[in-house]
C-alpha positions in Angstrom: -135.2 -24.8 -1.2 -133.9 -28.3 -0.8 -131.0 -29.1 1.4 -128.2 -28.6 -1.1 -129.1 -26.1 -3.8 -126.8 -24.0 -5.9 -127.0 -20.7 -7.7 -124.6 -20.6 -10.6 -123.6 -17.3 -12.2 -122.0 -17.1 -15.6 -123.1 -20.7 -16.1 -122.1 -21.0 -19.7 -123.3 -24.2 -21.5 -123.3 -26.3 -18.4 -119.9 -27.8 -17.7 -119.7 -26.7 -14.1 -123.5 -27.2 -13.8 -123.3 -30.8 -14.8 -120.4 -31.5 -12.5 -122.1 -29.9 -9.5 -125.3 -31.9 -10.3 -123.1 -35.0 -10.3 -121.8 -34.0 -6.8 -125.4 -33.8 -5.5 -126.3 -30.1 -5.9 -129.7 -29.1 -7.3 -129.8 -25.9 -9.4 -132.1 -23.3 -7.9 -131.0 -20.8 -10.6 -128.5 -20.6 -13.5 -127.6 -17.2 -14.9 -126.0 -16.8 -18.3 -125.4 -13.9 -20.8 -125.1 -15.9 -24.0 -128.4 -16.9 -25.6 -126.9 -20.0 -27.3 -125.6 -21.3 -24.0 -128.9 -20.6 -22.3 -130.6 -22.7 -25.0 -128.2 -25.6 -24.3 -129.0 -25.4 -20.6 -132.7 -25.5 -21.2 -132.4 -28.3 -23.8 -130.6 -30.5 -21.3 -132.4 -29.5 -18.1 -135.9 -28.1 -18.9 -136.8 -28.0 -15.2 -134.0 -25.6 -14.3 -134.7 -22.0 -13.9 -132.4 -20.1 -16.3 -132.1 -16.3 -16.3 -130.7 -14.7 -19.4 -128.8 -11.4 -19.3 -126.1 -9.5 -17.5 -125.6 -11.3 -14.2 -124.6 -8.0 -12.5 -128.0 -6.4 -13.5 -130.7 -6.8 -10.9 -133.3 -6.8 -13.8 -131.8 -10.3 -14.6 -132.1 -11.7 -11.1 -132.4 -10.6 -7.5 -129.6 -12.1 -5.4 -131.5 -11.4 -2.1 -134.1 -14.0 -3.2 -131.4 -16.7 -2.7 -130.1 -15.8 0.7 -128.7 -18.7 2.6 -128.3 -21.0 -0.5 -125.9 -23.9 0.0 -123.5 -23.0 -2.8 -122.9 -19.9 -4.9 -120.8 -20.9 -7.9 -119.6 -19.7 -11.2 -117.0 -19.3 -13.9 -116.7 -15.6 -14.3 -115.1 -14.2 -17.5 -111.5 -15.2 -18.1 -110.1 -12.4 -20.4 -109.2 -10.0 -17.6 -106.6 -12.5 -16.3 -105.6 -14.7 -19.3 -101.8 -14.8 -20.0 -102.4 -14.5 -23.7 -104.3 -11.2 -23.1 -103.5 -7.8 -21.7 -104.2 -8.9 -18.1 -106.1 -5.7 -17.3 -107.6 -7.3 -14.2 -109.7 -4.9 -12.2 -109.9 -2.3 -15.1 -111.3 -4.8 -17.6 -115.0 -4.3 -18.1 -115.4 -8.0 -18.3 -114.0 -8.6 -14.8 -116.7 -10.0 -12.5 -114.6 -11.8 -10.0 -114.6 -9.0 -7.4 -118.3 -8.4 -8.0 -119.0 -12.2 -7.4 -117.1 -12.0 -4.1 -119.1 -9.0 -3.0 -122.2 -11.0 -3.9 -121.5 -13.2 -0.9 -122.5 -10.4 1.5 -126.0 -10.4 0.1 -126.5 -14.1 -0.7 -124.7 -15.4 2.4 -124.1 -18.9 0.9 -122.7 -21.7 3.0 -120.0 -22.1 0.4 -118.5 -20.2 -2.6 -116.9 -21.7 -5.7 -115.3 -19.6 -8.4 -113.0 -20.8 -11.2 -110.8 -19.0 -13.7 -107.7 -19.3 -15.8 -104.2 -19.9 -14.6 -103.2 -16.3 -15.2 -105.0 -15.2 -12.0 -102.5 -17.3 -10.1 -99.5 -15.2 -11.4 -97.6 -12.6 -9.4 -99.3 -9.9 -11.5 -102.5 -10.5 -9.5 -101.1 -11.2 -6.0 -102.7 -8.0 -4.6 -106.0 -8.8 -6.2 -106.0 -12.3 -4.7 -105.1 -11.0 -1.3 -108.0 -8.5 -1.5 -110.4 -11.3 -2.3 -109.2 -13.4 0.7 -109.4 -10.4 3.0 -112.9 -9.5 1.9 -114.1 -13.0 2.4 -112.5 -13.2 5.8 -114.4 -10.0 6.8 -117.6 -11.7 5.8 -116.9 -14.7 8.0 -115.5 -17.2 5.4 -112.2 -19.0 5.2 -111.1 -19.0 1.5 -108.3 -20.8 -0.3 -107.0 -20.8 -3.9 -105.8 -23.9 -5.7 -104.4 -24.5 -9.2 -105.9 -27.7 -10.5 -105.0 -29.6 -13.7 -107.9 -31.1 -15.6 -105.7 -34.0 -16.7 -105.6 -35.2 -13.1 -109.4 -35.8 -13.0 -110.0 -38.0 -16.0 -109.9 -35.2 -18.6 -107.4 -35.9 -21.5 -106.3 -32.2 -21.6 -104.0 -30.0 -19.7 -106.5 -27.2 -19.0 -105.2 -25.7 -15.7 -107.9 -23.9 -13.8 -107.4 -21.6 -10.8 -110.1 -22.3 -8.3 -111.3 -20.4 -5.2 -113.3 -22.2 -2.6 -114.7 -20.4 0.5 -116.7 -21.8 3.4 -117.9 -20.6 6.7 -115.4 -21.4 9.4 -117.5 -24.2 11.0 -117.5 -26.1 7.6 -114.1 -25.1 6.3 -112.4 -27.4 8.7 -114.0 -30.3 6.9 -112.9 -29.2 3.4 -110.0 -30.8 1.6 -109.1 -30.4 -2.1 -109.9 -33.4 -4.3 -107.1 -35.9 -4.8 -105.8 -36.4 -8.4 -106.7 -39.7 -10.1 -104.0 -42.4 -10.1 -103.8 -42.5 -13.9 -104.4 -40.1 -16.7 -106.3 -40.8 -19.9 -105.0 -39.9 -23.4 -106.5 -38.4 -26.4 -106.3 -41.7 -28.3 -108.1 -43.8 -25.8 -110.7 -41.1 -25.4 -111.5 -40.6 -29.1 -110.8 -44.0 -30.6 -114.5 -44.9 -30.9 -115.6 -41.5 -32.2 -112.7 -41.5 -34.8 -113.9 -44.9 -36.1 -117.6 -43.9 -36.2 -117.5 -43.0 -39.9 -115.8 -46.2 -41.0 -112.2 -44.8 -41.1 -109.9 -47.8 -41.0 -107.0 -45.8 -39.5 -108.7 -45.1 -36.2 -106.9 -47.9 -34.3 -103.4 -46.9 -35.4 -104.2 -43.2 -34.9 -105.4 -43.9 -31.4 -102.2 -45.8 -30.5 -100.1 -42.9 -31.7 -102.3 -40.2 -30.0 -101.1 -41.4 -26.6 -100.7 -37.9 -25.1 -102.6 -35.3 -23.1 -104.2 -32.7 -25.4 -103.3 -29.0 -25.3 -105.8 -26.7 -23.6 -108.9 -26.3 -25.8 -109.1 -22.7 -26.8 -111.0 -20.6 -29.4 -114.2 -20.0 -27.4 -114.1 -16.3 -27.8 -116.5 -14.4 -30.0 -113.5 -12.5 -31.4 -112.5 -15.6 -33.3 -114.0 -16.0 -36.8 -114.8 -19.7 -36.4 -114.0 -22.9 -34.7 -110.3 -23.3 -34.4 -108.1 -25.3 -32.0 -105.7 -22.5 -31.1 -102.7 -20.4 -31.9 -99.6 -21.6 -33.8 -97.9 -23.3 -30.8 -101.1 -25.2 -29.9 -101.5 -26.3 -33.6 -98.0 -27.8 -33.5 -98.9 -29.7 -30.3 -102.0 -31.0 -31.9 -100.0 -32.1 -35.0 -97.8 -34.1 -32.7 -100.9 -36.0 -31.6 -102.0 -36.5 -35.2 -104.8 -33.8 -35.3 -105.2 -31.2 -37.9 -106.1 -28.1 -35.8 -107.0 -25.8 -38.7 -110.7 -25.9 -38.0 -113.3 -28.4 -36.8 -114.9 -31.1 -38.9 -118.6 -31.7 -39.4 -118.2 -35.5 -39.4 -115.7 -38.1 -38.3 -113.3 -39.3 -41.0 -114.8 -41.5 -43.6 -113.8 -44.9 -44.9 -110.5 -44.7 -46.9 -109.7 -41.1 -45.8 -106.1 -40.1 -45.9 -104.4 -37.1 -44.2 -101.1 -35.2 -44.3 -101.2 -34.4 -40.6 -104.2 -36.2 -39.3 -108.0 -35.8 -39.1 -109.8 -32.8 -37.7 -111.8 -33.1 -34.6 -115.6 -32.8 -34.6 -117.5 -30.8 -31.9 -118.4 -34.2 -30.3 -114.7 -35.0 -30.1 -113.8 -31.7 -28.6 -116.6 -32.1 -26.0 -115.2 -35.5 -25.1 -111.8 -33.9 -24.6 -113.5 -31.3 -22.3 -114.8 -34.1 -20.2 -118.3 -34.8 -21.5 -118.9 -38.5 -22.0 -121.3 -41.3 -21.3 -120.9 -40.5 -17.6 -121.5 -36.8 -18.3 -124.0 -36.8 -21.2 -124.9 -33.4 -22.7 -126.3 -32.0 -26.0 -125.2 -28.7 -27.5 -127.6 -26.6 -29.5 -126.8 -24.3 -32.4 -124.5 -24.5 -35.5 -121.0 -25.8 -35.4 -119.2 -22.6 -34.5 -121.7 -21.8 -31.8 -121.4 -25.3 -30.3 -117.6 -25.1 -30.4 -117.6 -21.7 -28.5 -119.8 -23.2 -25.8 -117.5 -26.2 -25.5 -114.3 -24.1 -25.6 -115.5 -21.8 -22.8 -116.6 -24.6 -20.5 -115.3 -25.9 -17.1 -114.7 -29.7 -17.5 -117.6 -31.5 -15.8 -115.3 -34.1 -14.0 -113.3 -31.4 -12.4 -116.4 -29.5 -11.3 -117.7 -32.8 -9.9 -114.5 -33.5 -7.9 -114.5 -30.0 -6.4 -118.3 -30.1 -5.8 -118.0 -33.4 -4.0 -115.3 -32.0 -1.7 -117.6 -29.1 -0.9 -120.5 -31.4 -0.4 -118.6 -33.5 2.1 -117.6 -30.3 4.0 -121.2 -29.1 4.2 -122.2 -32.5 5.6 -119.3 -32.4 8.1 -118.0 -35.7 6.7 -114.5 -36.8 7.6 -112.1 -35.5 10.3 -111.9 -31.8 10.9 -108.6 -30.0 10.6 -107.4 -26.5 11.0 -107.1 -24.6 7.7 -105.1 -21.5 7.3 -105.2 -19.6 4.0 -101.7 -18.7 2.9 -100.8 -15.1 2.3 -100.9 -14.0 -1.4 -99.1 -10.6 -1.1 -97.3 -9.5 2.1 -96.6 -6.1 0.6 -100.2 -5.5 0.0 -101.1 -6.6 3.5 -98.5 -4.2 5.0 -99.9 -1.2 3.1 -103.4 -2.2 3.9 -102.8 -2.6 7.6 -100.9 0.7 7.9 -103.3 2.8 6.0 -100.7 5.6 5.7 -97.7 6.3 3.6 -94.9 3.8 4.0 -91.3 4.1 2.9 -89.1 1.2 1.6 -87.5 0.8 5.0 -90.9 0.7 6.7 -92.2 -1.8 4.2 -89.1 -4.0 4.7 -89.6 -4.1 8.4 -93.3 -4.8 8.0 -92.8 -7.9 5.8 -89.8 -9.1 7.7 -87.3 -9.0 4.8 -85.4 -6.3 2.8 -86.8 -5.0 -0.4 -84.7 -3.8 -3.3 -85.8 -0.4 -4.7 -86.2 -1.8 -8.2 -88.3 -4.7 -6.9 -90.5 -2.4 -4.9 -91.1 -0.2 -7.9 -92.1 -3.2 -10.0 -94.4 -4.5 -7.3 -96.0 -1.2 -6.7 -96.5 -0.8 -10.5 -98.4 -4.1 -10.4 -100.6 -3.1 -7.5 -101.3 0.2 -9.2 -103.0 -1.7 -12.0 -105.8 -2.9 -9.7 -105.6 -0.4 -6.8 -105.3 3.3 -6.5 -101.7 3.9 -5.2 -100.6 7.3 -3.9 -96.9 8.2 -4.2 -95.2 10.8 -2.1 -91.6 11.8 -2.9 -89.1 14.3 -1.6 -85.3 14.6 -2.2 -84.5 11.7 0.1 -87.2 9.1 -0.1 -90.4 7.9 -1.7 -93.4 6.6 0.2 -96.5 4.7 -0.9 -100.1 4.6 0.3 -102.7 2.0 -0.8 -106.0 3.5 -2.0 -109.3 2.1 -3.3 -109.8 -1.1 -5.3 -110.5 -0.3 -8.9 -112.6 -3.3 -9.7 -116.3 -3.3 -10.3 -118.1 -4.5 -7.2 -121.6 -3.4 -8.1 -121.2 0.4 -8.2 -123.8 2.1 -10.4 -121.3 4.8 -11.5 -118.5 2.4 -12.3 -117.1 2.6 -15.9 -117.8 -1.1 -16.3 -121.5 -0.5 -16.9 -121.0 1.8 -19.9 -118.2 -0.3 -21.3 -120.3 -3.5 -20.9 -123.0 -2.0 -23.1 -120.5 -0.7 -25.6 -118.7 -4.1 -26.0 -121.7 -6.3 -25.3 -121.3 -8.2 -28.6 -117.8 -9.4 -28.0 -118.2 -10.5 -24.4 -118.5 -14.3 -24.0 
């Protein structure tokens, strides 16, 4: 192994991979389920070792072979946490976040980087996040969550991403989150040249009117019938920019073309909005819809590069060290975890240092119960709660995830 190698799980078509390469990491291994995305990785980096298949299956790769790697990174599936979905979290067969955290015990990387959708930052998953922090602490890592906007890192798109970074304590003191860029780039200035590539004379005017940040690129799921820029609200936002979001074009607009709303984007244009550019060159393989799905599921390379550079500086002990303390995610969860026994509302109020309303406690326990087993004991005068096991898949052979994964394999992306 070289000094700064990375193993990337759920690598997709290479958005995070390219950004981490830009930050100075060499790929020892990239693991990806989707054949089309694997083909794209190999097309762009033939020298990389790419493993195809279920990342949680030891037939695909052996985590112990990469013990002590500099960085373990990945963008595990988003549907368990997405706001637009059911937010099943730990009970969704696609959830690999908890499993990826458990992987740290075997791989023992110097640093961990996992990214996901903004939904994971919501109150619904406060207990889940606290469990992740606690588990990493028990393994000797200091972990921290951060919601980052892609538009702050040279990407002309909102695309909020919720990022987890964990480092061993001796290196965590050198880590700091990347600072946002001073200016943001717009859709118009990003796509002006591509819009004019087919001879369309309206490109300059279109670009001057498209002086906004794009909505989040969506539509990467295999459940969608084809390439499409998103639901109704997103289509309205695209229309305000002057983009027809009902599908994706094969070619840029031709000379003399006229539009009621505006031109459609090509896959090359969508990739540019995701952060691929002359500074981040990449070629996508497959047909149009296949390409679009790869692009739509990606982590913008400039954002990955910014985070990867911050991790790299920490691993090299660059800068001035500072004490970092990960903020609590869920005091109620911590109180139940620390007690290990049944707790009443009065006991919980004392443990967290503030009174809890009965209706609020019932709501919060209902949220916890979606990701953890929660025992309830009631009598005529009071109700008490006890925190049980985490429901998520963490590698158990008997976990329901394994059968559900096989059953729904075709729709997992």
